[in-house]
C-alpha positions in Angstrom: 0.1 -0.1 0.0 1.4 3.4 -0.8 0.1 6.9 -0.2 -3.0 7.4 1.8 -6.4 5.6 2.0 -8.9 7.0 -0.5 -12.2 6.2 1.1 -14.1 4.9 4.0 -13.5 5.5 7.7 -9.7 5.9 7.3 -9.6 8.1 4.2 -6.7 10.5 4.1 -4.6 8.4 6.7 -1.2 7.1 6.0 0.3 3.8 6.7 1.9 5.0 9.8 -1.2 6.6 11.1 -3.1 3.3 10.6 -0.4 1.5 12.4 -0.5 4.0 15.3 -4.4 3.7 15.6 -4.2 0.0 15.5 -1.8 0.2 18.5 -4.1 2.5 20.4 -7.2 0.2 19.7 -5.2 -2.9 20.8 -4.2 -1.1 24.1 -8.0 -0.2 24.6 -9.0 -3.8 24.1 -6.5 -5.1 26.4 -7.5 -2.5 29.0 -11.2 -3.5 28.6 -10.3 -7.2 28.9 -8.2 -6.7 32.0 -11.0 -4.6 33.8 -9.1 -1.4 33.8 -11.7 0.8 32.2 -13.9 2.8 34.6 -17.5 3.3 33.6 -19.3 4.9 36.5 -17.8 6.8 39.4 -19.9 8.3 42.2 -19.5 9.7 45.6 -21.3 11.5 48.3 -19.8 14.1 50.6 -21.7 16.1 53.2 -24.9 17.2 51.5 -23.8 16.9 48.0 -22.9 14.2 45.6 -20.9 14.0 42.4 -20.8 11.4 39.6 -19.0 10.8 36.4 -20.0 8.4 33.6 -17.7 7.3 30.9 -18.9 5.6 27.8 -17.8 1.9 28.1 -15.8 0.5 25.1 -17.6 -2.2 23.2 -15.2 -5.2 22.7 -16.8 -6.3 19.4 -16.5 -2.8 18.0 -12.8 -2.6 19.0 -12.1 -6.1 17.4 -13.9 -4.9 14.3 -11.8 -1.7 14.0 -8.7 -3.7 14.5 -9.8 -6.1 11.8 -10.4 -3.3 9.4 -7.0 -1.8 10.0 -5.4 -5.1 9.8 -7.0 -5.6 6.4 -5.9 -2.1 5.1 -2.3 -2.8 6.2 -2.4 -6.2 4.4 -2.3 -8.4 7.6 -5.2 -10.7 7.2 -5.8 -13.2 10.0 -6.6 -16.8 9.2 -8.2 -19.2 11.3 -6.0 -21.8 12.9 -7.4 -25.3 13.3 -6.9 -27.0 16.8 -7.8 -30.5 17.6 -7.8 -32.2 20.9 -7.2 -35.9 21.6 
């Protein structure tokens, strides 16, 4: 692949940018799998209370974006057969 992507979600991005985004998405997926992502935080102090809500990452969405980037970067994954005896 040379130049930039011409269409789709990643239009205008270079190979280096795609690789960097794939790394970020993989880190997010690993953080999600490890339970490191906070979704809701709330506390009460005296007569007031505070809460913050973060949008949780969706594992399937992260995996889908990683697959798209891998395809664009020419790194297609193939299934590996496993047999148990």
